[in-house]
KELUMGU-213143 format. One line per 2 residues: their letters; for each residue x negated, z, y of N, C-alpha, C. Coordinates in nm, 3 decimals, padded with zeros to 5 digits. Each point is the difference from the previous one (the first is absolute). Layout:
% residues N
A	X/Z/Y/X/Z/Y/X/Z/Y | ...
***
This chain:
% residues 81
MD	-01.267/-01.084/01.689/00.099/-00.025/-00.196/00.121/-00.117/00.050 | 00.062/-00.056/-00.113/00.073/-00.098/00.039/00.110/00.018/-00.098
NK	00.100/00.071/00.086/00.129/00.038/-00.054/00.106/-00.088/-00.112 | -00.029/-00.114/00.074/00.056/-00.100/-00.105/-00.063/-00.025/-00.106
IL	-00.128/00.019/-00.064/-00.082/-00.015/-00.089/00.000/00.142/-00.059 | 00.034/00.142/00.088/-00.004/00.093/-00.094/00.128/00.013/-00.052
DK	00.144/-00.050/00.023/00.093/00.012/-00.037/00.014/-00.076/-00.103 | -00.062/-00.120/-00.022/-00.051/-00.110/-00.154/-00.073/00.028/-00.129
IL	-00.084/00.088/00.039/-00.095/00.172/-00.088/00.055/00.047/-00.069 | 00.108/00.092/00.102/00.034/00.190/-00.028/00.065/-00.028/-00.158
LP	00.097/-00.093/00.011/00.068/-00.011/-00.136/-00.075/00.013/-00.115 | -00.073/-00.122/-00.004/-00.081/-00.003/-00.122/-00.074/00.138/-00.043
LA	-00.073/00.032/00.145/-00.079/00.130/-00.019/00.079/00.117/-00.058 | 00.141/00.025/00.038/00.060/00.154/00.009/00.040/-00.073/-00.143
DE	00.047/-00.104/-00.070/00.038/00.008/-00.113/-00.099/00.030/-00.155 | -00.113/-00.041/00.060/-00.109/00.044/-00.133/-00.012/00.154/00.018
YE	-00.001/-00.008/00.145/-00.072/00.194/00.056/00.108/00.047/-00.099 | 00.145/-00.030/00.014/00.117/00.093/-00.074/00.026/-00.009/-00.162
SG	-00.094/-00.108/-00.035/00.020/-00.040/-00.120/-00.057/00.113/-00.124 | -00.135/00.102/00.151/-00.056/00.095/-00.115/-00.117/-00.022/-00.086
RN	-00.065/-00.132/-00.016/-00.051/-00.098/-00.057/-00.149/00.022/00.067 | -00.100/00.067/00.010/-00.084/-00.006/00.063/-00.116/-00.110/-00.051
DR	00.016/-00.088/-00.072/-00.055/-00.088/-00.026/00.055/-00.161/00.022 | 00.102/00.022/00.077/00.074/-00.136/00.047/-00.028/-00.017/00.133
CV	-00.040/-00.111/00.032/-00.066/-00.031/00.151/00.054/-00.122/00.027 | 00.043/-00.037/00.155/00.046/-00.104/00.057/-00.083/-00.110/00.039
TL	00.005/-00.132/-00.064/-00.061/-00.097/00.065/00.094/-00.101/00.165 | -00.025/00.031/00.077/00.044/-00.057/00.146/-00.156/-00.109/00.049
TV	00.150/-00.128/00.017/-00.100/-00.063/00.028/00.095/-00.110/00.187 | -00.035/-00.074/00.044/00.106/-00.009/00.122/00.033/-00.193/-00.072
TT	00.066/00.008/00.116/00.066/-00.117/-00.020/00.000/-00.119/00.053 | -00.074/00.046/00.154/-00.038/-00.137/00.075/-00.099/00.059/00.077
PE	-00.118/-00.102/00.053/-00.077/00.013/00.046/-00.065/00.102/00.145 | 00.160/-00.008/00.026/00.021/00.070/00.133/00.046/00.184/-00.020
EF	00.003/-00.025/-00.130/-00.002/00.197/-00.059/-00.081/00.035/00.005 | -00.131/-00.088/-00.024/-00.122/00.096/-00.067/-00.034/00.112/00.096
EP	-00.078/-00.082/00.064/-00.036/00.148/00.137/00.101/00.101/-00.015 | 00.105/00.000/00.053/00.075/00.107/00.028/00.021/00.076/-00.142
FR	-00.011/-00.038/-00.114/00.011/00.051/-00.088/-00.119/00.076/-00.100 | -00.101/-00.078/00.065/-00.120/00.074/-00.017/-00.033/00.168/00.051
ET	00.052/-00.071/00.159/-00.006/00.149/00.115/00.122/00.090/-00.051 | 00.070/-00.030/-00.066/00.122/00.131/-00.035/-00.066/00.020/-00.184
MA	-00.045/-00.073/-00.077/-00.051/00.105/-00.092/-00.107/00.072/00.032 | -00.080/-00.037/00.080/-00.163/00.063/00.053/00.052/00.160/00.061
AL	00.113/-00.008/00.131/00.015/00.073/00.025/00.095/00.134/-00.114 | 00.112/-00.057/-00.118/00.029/00.044/-00.062/-00.129/00.083/-00.096
RA	-00.106/-00.057/-00.010/-00.089/00.042/-00.051/-00.070/00.135/00.055 | -00.025/-00.015/00.116/-00.045/00.076/00.123/00.044/00.135/-00.060
EG	00.140/-00.002/00.081/00.084/00.115/00.015/-00.002/00.047/-00.157 | -00.019/-00.086/-00.104/00.019/00.134/-00.124/00.133/-00.016/-00.126
SI	00.082/-00.163/00.087/00.156/00.031/-00.024/00.003/-00.143/-00.184 | -00.160/-00.051/00.011/-00.017/-00.075/-00.086/-00.147/-00.033/-00.079
TM	-00.018/00.016/-00.086/-00.094/-00.066/-00.102/-00.034/-00.113/-00.060 | -00.175/-00.091/00.004/00.030/-00.094/-00.036/-00.049/00.016/-00.135
TP	-00.005/-00.096/-00.120/-00.079/-00.013/-00.127/-00.095/-00.058/00.043 | -00.120/-00.014/-00.109/-00.090/-00.101/-00.006/00.065/-00.154/-00.007
FK	00.116/00.007/-00.012/00.051/-00.136/-00.058/00.078/-00.066/00.123 | 00.016/00.030/00.078/00.075/00.021/00.141/00.139/00.007/-00.027
SY	00.078/00.104/-00.077/00.105/00.047/-00.028/00.033/00.171/00.149 | 00.090/-00.004/00.013/00.047/00.140/00.049/00.113/00.092/-00.025
QM	-00.057/00.073/00.028/00.074/00.195/-00.044/00.026/00.017/00.092 | 00.172/00.104/00.039/00.015/00.085/00.111/-00.037/00.084/-00.062
TP	-00.093/00.082/00.088/-00.026/00.133/-00.049/00.138/00.161/00.095 | -00.026/00.083/-00.072/00.099/00.097/00.038/-00.001/-00.013/00.106
SG	-00.109/00.015/00.061/00.049/00.023/00.182/00.015/-00.116/00.037 | 00.006/-00.095/-00.031/00.066/-00.120/00.070/00.135/00.017/-00.068
YA	00.029/-00.013/-00.092/00.156/00.052/-00.048/00.062/00.086/00.055 | -00.060/00.124/00.047/00.099/00.079/00.091/00.017/-00.091/00.174
KY	-00.121/-00.026/00.039/00.010/-00.045/00.128/00.099/-00.080/00.032 | 00.033/-00.118/-00.087/00.013/-00.135/-00.028/00.217/00.067/-00.063
AD	-00.021/00.091/-00.046/00.125/00.032/-00.084/00.158/-00.053/00.084 | 00.018/00.065/00.155/00.122/-00.037/00.079/-00.002/-00.169/-00.013
KI	-00.142/-00.068/00.056/00.027/-00.188/00.012/00.031/-00.003/-00.140 | -00.065/00.008/-00.094/00.076/-00.029/-00.154/00.129/-00.009/00.008
RA	00.039/00.067/-00.010/00.141/00.120/-00.014/00.081/-00.094/00.070 | -00.031/-00.131/00.140/00.035/-00.043/00.079/00.018/-00.131/-00.058
LR	-00.106/-00.020/00.010/-00.021/-00.185/-00.098/00.064/00.010/-00.139 | 00.032/00.073/-00.061/00.105/00.018/-00.115/00.164/00.002/00.049
VL	00.028/00.037/00.117/00.133/-00.026/00.022/00.042/-00.101/00.060 | -00.111/-00.071/00.091/-00.004/-00.127/00.013/-00.016/-00.073/-00.058
A	-00.042/-00.021/-00.087/-00.083/-00.069/-00.149/00.171/-00.057/-00.051
***
């Protein structure tokens, strides 16, 4: 899992999760061709561990277990933002 990519995607996923609206998803895309493979691998790892789900429209939602697992990292990223 690419920590740089993970740091970029955790906050938008956490924000939507914290909104409490289960009908909201985050659409994430890469900004450079070099990010494509690390992004794909990171998203696959998050899905495999059950931290996120993917909708049929390729949008993502954080799961309760994913939020719990990454809560400390999310708080740290917010402090640094």
